[in-house]
C-alpha positions in Angstrom: 127.3 90.3 176.6 125.2 93.4 177.7 128.2 96.3 175.2 127.7 93.9 172.7 124.3 93.8 172.7 124.2 97.5 173.5 125.8 97.4 170.2 123.8 95.5 168.1 121.2 98.1 169.2 122.9 100.4 168.3 124.4 99.4 164.6 120.2 98.6 164.7 118.9 102.2 165.2 121.1 103.5 162.5 120.4 100.8 159.9 116.7 101.4 160.4 117.0 106.1 160.6 119.3 105.9 157.7 116.3 103.6 155.5 113.9 106.1 156.6 116.1 109.1 156.3 114.5 111.1 153.6 116.4 114.4 152.1 114.3 118.4 152.8 111.4 118.1 150.6 112.3 119.6 147.3 115.7 120.5 148.5 117.6 122.8 145.4 121.3 121.6 144.4 121.9 124.6 142.7 120.5 128.4 141.9 118.4 126.9 139.4 116.8 124.5 141.4 116.5 127.4 144.1 114.6 129.7 141.5 112.0 126.5 140.7 110.5 126.6 144.2 110.1 130.0 144.4 108.8 130.5 140.5 105.7 127.9 142.2 105.5 129.3 145.5 103.1 131.8 146.5 105.0 132.9 149.3 106.0 135.9 147.0 102.6 137.4 146.7 101.7 139.8 149.6 98.2 137.2 150.4 100.4 134.2 148.9 97.7 133.6 147.1 99.9 133.4 143.7 103.0 132.4 142.4 104.6 133.7 138.9 103.9 130.1 137.5 100.3 130.9 138.4 100.8 133.9 135.3 103.2 132.0 133.7 101.5 128.6 132.6 103.7 125.6 132.2 101.6 123.6 130.4 101.1 126.3 127.7 104.6 127.3 127.6 104.9 129.3 130.5 102.2 132.1 129.8 98.4 132.6 130.6 95.1 131.5 128.5 93.7 135.0 129.2 93.6 137.8 127.8 95.1 139.0 130.9 96.2 137.6 133.9 94.5 138.4 137.2 97.0 139.2 140.2 96.1 139.6 144.0 92.5 139.9 145.0 91.4 139.2 141.4 93.2 142.2 139.9 93.7 142.6 135.8 96.3 143.0 134.7 96.9 145.9 131.6 99.1 143.5 129.6 98.7 140.2 128.0 101.3 138.1 130.0 104.0 137.5 127.7 105.6 133.5 127.7 108.6 132.8 129.8 110.8 130.2 127.3 113.5 131.5 125.1 114.1 134.2 126.7 118.4 133.6 127.5 119.0 135.3 124.4 117.1 138.4 125.1 117.8 142.0 125.3 114.9 143.9 126.3 111.7 142.6 128.7 108.2 143.4 129.4 105.7 144.9 125.8 107.6 148.2 127.0 111.1 147.1 127.3 111.4 148.4 130.7 113.2 145.7 132.0 117.2 145.2 130.2 118.5 142.4 132.2 116.0 139.2 133.1 117.6 139.7 136.4 116.0 142.8 136.8 112.8 141.6 134.5 111.9 138.9 137.1 111.8 141.2 140.1 109.0 143.7 139.1 106.1 140.8 139.0 106.7 140.7 142.9 106.4 144.6 143.3 104.0 145.3 141.1 101.1 146.3 142.2 98.1 144.5 140.4 100.3 141.5 139.9 102.4 140.7 143.6 102.0 143.3 145.3 104.7 142.6 147.6 107.3 145.5 148.1 111.1 143.5 148.1 112.0 144.6 151.6 108.2 142.4 152.6 109.8 139.4 149.9 113.5 139.4 151.4 111.5 139.5 154.6 109.5 136.7 154.2 112.2 134.5 153.2 114.5 135.2 155.7 112.0 134.3 158.2 111.2 130.8 157.0 114.3 128.5 158.1 113.8 126.4 154.9 114.0 128.8 152.3 117.1 130.4 154.2 118.9 127.3 154.5 118.8 126.9 150.7 120.0 130.5 150.4 123.1 130.1 152.6 124.0 126.7 150.6 124.0 127.9 147.6 125.1 131.6 147.9 126.6 131.3 151.1 124.3 134.3 153.0 120.4 134.8 154.0 117.9 135.6 151.0 118.8 139.7 149.3 117.3 140.7 146.2 120.0 140.1 144.4 120.3 136.1 145.0 116.1 136.5 145.0 117.1 137.9 141.8 119.6 135.8 140.5 117.6 132.3 141.6 114.5 133.2 139.6 116.5 134.2 136.2 118.7 130.7 136.7 115.0 128.9 136.4 114.1 130.9 133.4 117.3 130.3 131.3 116.6 126.5 131.9 112.9 127.5 129.5 114.8 127.4 126.3 113.2 124.9 123.8 113.9 123.5 120.5 112.8 119.8 120.1 110.4 121.3 117.3 109.2 119.3 113.7 111.2 122.8 112.7 113.7 122.3 114.1 114.0 118.5 112.9 113.5 119.6 109.4 116.1 122.4 109.2 118.5 119.3 111.0 118.2 117.6 107.7 115.0 115.0 108.4 112.5 116.1 105.3 109.7 114.3 107.0 109.7 116.6 110.0 107.5 119.2 108.5 104.3 119.0 107.0 104.0 119.8 103.1 101.3 122.7 103.9 104.4 124.0 107.0 107.0 123.8 104.2 104.4 125.8 101.9 103.5 127.6 105.2 107.9 128.6 106.1 108.2 130.2 102.3 104.7 132.2 102.8 106.4 134.0 106.5 109.7 134.3 104.9 108.1 136.3 101.5 104.7 137.3 101.0 103.9 137.3 105.0 107.2 139.7 105.4 107.0 138.0 109.0 110.2 136.9 109.0 111.5 141.3 109.0 110.7 140.8 112.2 110.7 137.8 113.6 114.0 136.8 112.8 116.7 134.9 115.0 116.5 131.0 116.5 113.8 132.2 118.2 111.9 134.4 116.0 112.5 137.9 117.6 115.4 140.4 116.4 113.9 142.0 119.8 112.8 144.9 118.1 109.9 147.6 118.6 107.1 147.9 115.7 103.7 149.2 115.7 101.8 147.0 113.8 98.6 149.1 114.1 97.2 148.7 117.5 97.1 152.5 118.5 94.3 155.0 117.6 94.7 157.3 120.3 91.3 156.7 120.9 89.8 153.0 121.6 93.6 151.8 121.5 95.4 153.5 124.3 98.2 151.7 125.4 101.2 154.4 124.4 103.7 151.1 124.5 107.6 151.7 123.8 106.7 155.4 124.6 105.8 154.8 128.0 109.5 154.3 129.1 111.4 156.6 126.1 108.8 159.3 126.0 109.6 159.5 122.2 107.0 160.8 120.4 108.3 158.2 117.4 108.1 155.0 120.3 103.9 155.8 120.7 102.3 152.3 119.8 105.4 150.6 119.5 105.7 147.0 121.5 108.8 144.6 121.8 108.5 141.9 118.5 107.6 138.9 120.8 109.5 135.2 120.2 107.3 133.0 118.0 108.4 129.7 119.6 105.6 127.8 120.7 103.2 130.2 119.5 100.5 128.1 118.9 99.9 127.3 122.4 101.0 131.3 123.5 97.1 132.6 122.8 96.1 134.7 123.6 97.9 137.0 121.1 99.0 140.6 121.1 100.4 143.0 124.0 96.7 143.0 125.0 95.5 139.6 124.4 92.8 140.8 121.7 93.0 138.1 119.4 92.5 134.2 120.9 93.7 132.4 118.1 96.7 132.5 115.4 94.0 132.4 112.2 92.8 136.1 113.7 96.3 137.0 114.1 96.8 135.9 110.1 93.9 137.6 109.3 94.8 141.0 111.0 98.3 141.3 109.1 96.9 140.5 105.9 94.3 143.5 106.2 95.3 145.5 109.2 92.5 148.4 107.9 89.7 146.1 108.7 90.3 145.5 112.1 91.8 149.3 113.2 90.3 151.7 110.4 92.4 155.0 112.5 95.6 153.8 113.8 98.4 156.0 114.4 101.9 155.6 113.2 101.8 152.2 112.2 104.9 150.4 110.6 105.3 151.0 106.9 105.9 146.6 106.4 101.9 146.9 106.9 101.1 150.6 105.0 99.3 147.4 102.1 97.3 144.5 102.9 99.6 141.2 102.2 97.1 139.7 100.0 97.5 136.1 101.4 95.6 133.1 99.4 93.2 130.9 102.2 95.2 128.5 101.0 98.8 130.5 101.9 96.8 131.4 105.5 96.8 128.2 106.2 99.9 127.0 105.2 101.3 129.9 107.5 99.2 128.5 110.6 100.6 125.1 109.6 104.3 126.3 109.6 103.3 128.5 112.8 102.2 124.9 114.9 105.5 123.3 113.7 107.3 125.7 116.5 105.6 124.4 119.3 108.1 122.0 121.3 107.1 118.6 121.5 106.6 119.0 126.1 103.9 121.4 124.8 101.9 119.4 122.0 98.8 117.9 123.1 98.9 114.6 124.8 102.8 115.2 125.4 102.0 115.9 129.5 100.2 118.9 128.6 
């Protein structure tokens, strides 16, 4: 009888233990899951005050809402934070293209003194000193954290941030009512008179090229852009052409965040000399005013709005 009671007691304990068992909080199953965890963890900043998501805000297509982001200690960055969405097909990263792979790109903000300001050896040390992270890395990669696996995890997560649920995509797939009449007219402006398509082509609306759009004059606008990497004088004032998916929610715009709205950007491209009178080495595409009418500007903005993924539209979880 005692033996039966003991067995029943043991089975009861196992049953209730099974009911109360919970998996490790946010336990990652894949490199993408681990990257998501790291992306949102301030552990990778020197004072543990900011994470990647502090500047790449998920609700705004993983971009920032200020002209330049604030790093540890409130330090201001030098350039506007680009959106982290739709990076899988890119061949160059950062405004000046100094990184050639996503794995290279994701590590640089960690070490950057005005961003997260944490040397990579220190970052790896923190991850190895965390039993939680050490277990995650061993489970996924079969070894303790190192720079290679850290870069792979972060890059794997960023590659999941592809977006294509937009009115434009549905319109391209045959849904004639997916875009408004204004947006359809705006697409024609984009493709022709506005000359937007000359630089913003491909499925993500970027050719991964570097262009000088006139925001360098050597006086008040002094960021050399691509020249800082190549030291080629023809690259002075050139910056990477950003993709335009979700552009309506990723302002402020330009490499310095100097234009807050899409309409300001459209007005600039229409008549750049009204904004920067003595730009240096400006692209020939912008040699003359576009001459857009008010209606064409409104239609063009409507088209750019139609490039927003459903998840970032106000009211859809934003």
